[in-house]
C-alpha positions as CSV (number, residue, x, y, z in Angstrom):
1,M,105.8,100.6,100.9
2,T,107.5,100.5,104.2
3,D,107.5,103.4,106.5
4,S,111.1,104.5,107.2
5,G,110.0,106.5,110.2
6,R,108.0,103.8,111.9
7,G,110.7,102.8,114.4
8,T,110.8,105.2,117.3
9,G,112.8,103.5,120.0
10,P,116.2,102.0,120.5
11,D,114.6,98.5,120.9
12,F,112.8,98.6,117.5
13,I,114.0,95.7,115.3
14,E,114.0,96.9,111.8
15,A,115.0,93.5,110.3
16,L,111.9,91.9,111.9
17,A,109.7,94.7,110.6
18,R,111.1,94.1,107.1
19,G,110.4,90.4,107.3
20,L,106.8,91.1,108.2
21,D,106.6,93.6,105.3
22,V,107.7,90.8,102.9
23,L,105.0,88.4,104.3
24,R,102.3,91.1,104.0
25,S,103.3,91.9,100.4
26,F,101.5,88.7,99.2
27,R,98.0,89.6,98.2
28,A,94.9,87.7,97.0
29,G,95.2,87.0,93.3
30,T,99.0,87.0,93.5
31,P,99.9,83.7,95.1
32,A,103.4,83.9,93.7
33,M,105.6,86.9,93.2
34,T,109.1,87.5,91.9
35,L,111.8,89.0,93.9
36,S,111.5,92.3,92.0
37,E,107.7,92.4,92.6
38,I,108.2,91.9,96.3
39,A,110.8,94.6,96.4
40,G,108.5,96.9,94.6
41,H,105.6,96.3,97.0
42,T,107.7,96.7,100.1
43,G,110.1,99.4,99.0
44,L,113.0,97.3,100.1
45,A,116.2,96.8,98.2
46,R,116.4,93.6,96.2
47,P,119.4,92.2,98.2
48,T,117.5,92.8,101.4
49,V,114.4,91.0,100.0
50,R,116.5,88.1,98.8
51,R,118.0,87.6,102.3
52,I,114.6,87.8,103.9
53,L,113.1,85.3,101.5
54,I,116.0,82.8,102.0
55,T,115.4,83.1,105.8
56,L,111.6,82.7,105.5
57,E,112.1,79.7,103.1
58,E,114.4,78.0,105.7
59,L,111.8,78.6,108.3
60,G,109.1,77.1,106.1
61,Y,107.0,80.2,105.6
62,V,107.7,80.6,101.9
63,R,108.7,78.3,99.1
64,S,110.2,78.7,95.6
65,A,107.5,78.8,92.9
66,D,107.4,78.9,89.1
67,R,107.6,82.7,89.0
68,G,109.4,83.4,92.2
69,Y,108.1,82.8,95.7
70,A,104.8,81.8,97.3
71,L,103.5,81.5,100.9
72,T,103.2,78.1,102.5
73,P,100.4,77.0,104.8
74,R,102.7,77.5,107.8
75,V,101.9,81.2,107.8
76,L,98.4,80.3,109.1
77,D,100.1,79.4,112.3
78,L,100.8,83.1,112.9
79,G,97.1,84.0,112.6
80,M,95.8,81.0,114.4
81,A,98.2,81.7,117.3
82,Y,96.3,85.0,117.8
83,V,92.9,83.4,117.7
84,N,93.9,80.5,119.9
85,S,95.5,82.7,122.4
86,L,92.2,84.4,123.1
87,S,90.3,81.1,123.1
88,M,87.9,82.9,120.9
89,W,87.1,80.0,118.5
90,E,86.8,77.6,121.4
91,V,84.2,79.8,123.1
92,A,82.3,80.9,120.0
93,R,82.2,77.8,117.9
94,P,79.3,75.9,119.5
95,H,77.1,79.0,119.6
96,M,78.0,79.9,116.0
97,E,77.2,76.4,114.8
98,K,73.9,76.5,116.5
99,L,73.1,79.9,114.9
100,V,73.9,78.4,111.5
101,S,71.6,75.4,112.1
102,Q,68.8,77.9,113.0
103,T,69.2,80.2,110.1
104,N,70.9,78.1,107.4
105,E,73.1,81.1,106.7
106,S,76.8,81.7,107.3
107,T,78.0,83.5,110.4
108,S,81.4,85.1,111.1
109,M,83.2,87.0,113.8
110,A,85.7,89.8,113.3
111,Q,87.8,92.4,115.0
112,L,89.2,95.7,114.0
113,D,92.7,96.1,112.5
114,G,93.1,99.8,111.7
115,G,90.4,100.8,109.3
116,D,89.6,97.2,108.3
117,I,87.8,94.3,109.9
118,V,89.6,91.0,110.0
119,Y,87.7,87.7,110.2
120,V,88.8,85.6,113.2
121,A,86.1,82.9,113.2
122,R,83.6,81.6,110.7
123,V,81.0,78.9,110.2
124,A,79.8,78.8,106.6
125,V,77.1,77.2,104.6
126,P,77.7,76.2,100.9
127,K,76.2,79.2,99.1
128,I,77.6,81.3,96.3
129,V,78.6,84.8,97.4
130,T,80.4,87.5,95.4
131,L,83.4,87.7,97.8
132,A,85.3,84.8,99.2
133,V,85.7,84.9,103.0
134,T,88.1,82.9,105.2
135,I,89.9,83.4,108.5
136,G,92.2,86.4,108.0
137,T,90.1,88.0,105.3
138,R,89.9,91.8,105.7
139,F,87.3,94.3,104.4
140,P,86.9,98.0,104.8
141,A,85.1,98.5,108.2
142,P,82.6,101.2,107.3
143,A,81.1,99.1,104.5
144,T,80.4,96.0,106.6
145,S,77.9,95.4,109.4
146,M,80.5,94.1,111.7
147,G,82.7,97.0,111.0
148,K,80.0,99.5,111.8
149,V,79.4,97.7,115.2
150,L,83.1,97.8,116.0
151,L,83.6,101.4,114.9
152,A,80.5,102.5,116.9
153,A,82.1,101.2,120.0
154,L,85.2,103.4,119.8
155,S,85.8,106.6,121.6
156,P,85.8,109.7,119.3
157,A,89.6,110.1,119.4
158,T,90.2,106.4,118.7
159,L,87.6,106.4,115.9
160,A,89.3,109.4,114.2
161,A,92.6,107.7,114.4
162,V,91.3,104.4,113.0
163,L,89.5,106.0,110.1
164,A,92.6,107.9,109.2
165,E,94.4,104.6,108.4
166,P,94.1,103.5,104.8
167,S,92.4,100.1,104.2
168,R,94.8,97.2,103.4
169,S,91.9,95.0,102.1
170,G,92.3,95.8,98.4
171,I,88.5,96.0,98.2
172,N,86.8,99.0,96.6
173,A,83.6,99.0,98.6
174,R,80.3,100.2,97.0
175,W,79.5,102.5,100.0
176,Q,82.3,104.9,100.8
177,P,80.6,107.4,103.1
178,A,81.5,111.0,103.7
179,P,82.3,111.6,107.4
180,P,78.8,113.1,108.3
181,D,77.1,110.1,106.7
182,L,79.3,107.6,108.5
183,E,78.8,109.4,111.9
184,A,75.0,109.3,111.3
185,A,75.2,105.6,110.6
186,L,77.3,104.9,113.7
187,R,74.9,106.9,115.9
188,E,72.1,104.7,114.7
189,V,74.2,101.6,115.5
190,R,74.8,102.9,119.1
191,A,71.1,103.5,119.6
192,K,70.0,100.1,118.2
193,G,72.9,97.9,119.3
194,W,73.2,96.2,115.9
195,A,74.1,97.2,112.4
196,L,72.8,96.4,108.9
197,A,74.8,96.4,105.7
198,D,72.6,96.1,102.6
199,Q,75.0,95.5,99.7
200,D,77.3,98.3,101.0
201,L,80.4,96.1,100.5
202,A,79.5,94.4,97.2
203,P,76.4,93.5,95.2
204,G,74.5,90.6,96.5
205,I,75.9,90.7,100.1
206,R,73.5,91.6,102.9
207,S,74.3,91.2,106.6
208,I,73.4,92.1,110.1
209,A,75.8,92.2,113.1
210,T,76.1,93.0,116.7
211,G,78.8,93.1,119.3
212,V,80.4,90.4,121.5
213,R,81.3,91.8,124.9
214,D,83.7,91.0,127.7
215,G,82.9,90.9,131.4
216,D,83.2,94.6,131.6
217,G,80.7,95.2,128.8
218,A,83.3,96.4,126.3
219,V,82.8,95.3,122.7
220,I,85.7,93.0,121.8
221,A,84.4,91.5,118.6
222,A,81.4,91.6,116.3
223,I,79.4,88.6,115.0
224,N,77.1,88.6,111.9
225,V,74.7,86.7,109.8
226,T,75.3,87.0,106.0
227,V,72.8,86.3,103.3
228,H,72.5,86.6,99.6
229,A,70.4,89.6,98.7
230,A,68.6,87.7,95.9
231,E,67.4,85.0,98.4
232,T,66.7,86.9,101.6
233,S,65.0,90.2,102.1
234,V,65.9,92.9,104.6
235,E,62.6,92.1,106.4
236,T,63.5,88.5,106.8
237,L,67.0,89.3,108.0
238,L,65.7,91.6,110.7
239,E,62.5,89.8,111.7
240,E,63.8,86.2,111.7
241,H,67.6,86.2,111.9
242,L,68.3,89.3,114.1
243,P,66.7,87.9,117.3
244,K,68.7,84.7,116.9
245,L,71.9,86.7,116.3
246,L,71.4,88.8,119.4
247,R,70.8,85.7,121.5
248,T,73.9,84.1,120.1
249,A,76.0,87.2,120.8
250,A,74.7,87.3,124.4
251,D,75.5,83.6,124.9
252,I,79.1,84.0,123.6
253,S,79.6,87.2,125.7
254,H,78.4,85.3,128.8
255,D,80.7,82.3,128.1
256,W,83.6,84.7,127.3
257,A,83.2,86.5,130.6
258,L,83.2,83.2,132.5
259,T,86.3,81.9,130.6
260,A,88.2,85.2,131.3
261,S,87.3,85.0,135.0
262,V,88.8,81.6,135.5
263,P,92.4,81.9,136.7
264,A,95.0,80.2,134.5
265,T,96.3,77.0,136.2
266,K,100.0,76.4,136.4
267,S,101.3,73.1,134.9
């Protein structure tokens, strides 16, 4: 549903917000939706949705499908523009690839978006996991190792505001902590500098994560190593993979700081 009170200023463009609502209405498991379904998801009137879909189709972001409309690969440009604007993938990729070669396990990088983490970089190995992960995938932050790292880095006021936002992941995590339990977990992360998630999100998924920092030492992203619980014990994850993960995060942070310190050249 759209929030009718979200626009607070004279420069707020409601038509643009409605167009984004329509794009966000497409969910995993529903690659195509009818006009009525989109109207129901967004809370917009059918004629409004129809005009938006016609516009998005002309721009190449949606296409007509058997049962209505579906997204096209062009929508990936919107997400990759964000990643590329930060040079995040360019900086992190060689380090993440090295980490994967050392551990033979997948590694990912994520940032916070409200109460969710969103994957912004990933190097995967071909192993069966219970949840599919790609760039743009979102999960509830408290139930993930990267989410715990990112939440632990927030100020108390910001943390409260973030946790007040409902998840848009569509995932019902196994671990849904009460506030005291989450705060205890985040205190532990702050003390250690890394986080463990032992099947908190879903059965079979075990991961460790730590922060990637900018030149001022602020956590700007989190990076993890993910394993299958049936194949890799917590002890192996902590004793063998964690030191490599911490080294990788430090190397990415170092390169990120160097990249950010170089003035942009004018063409």
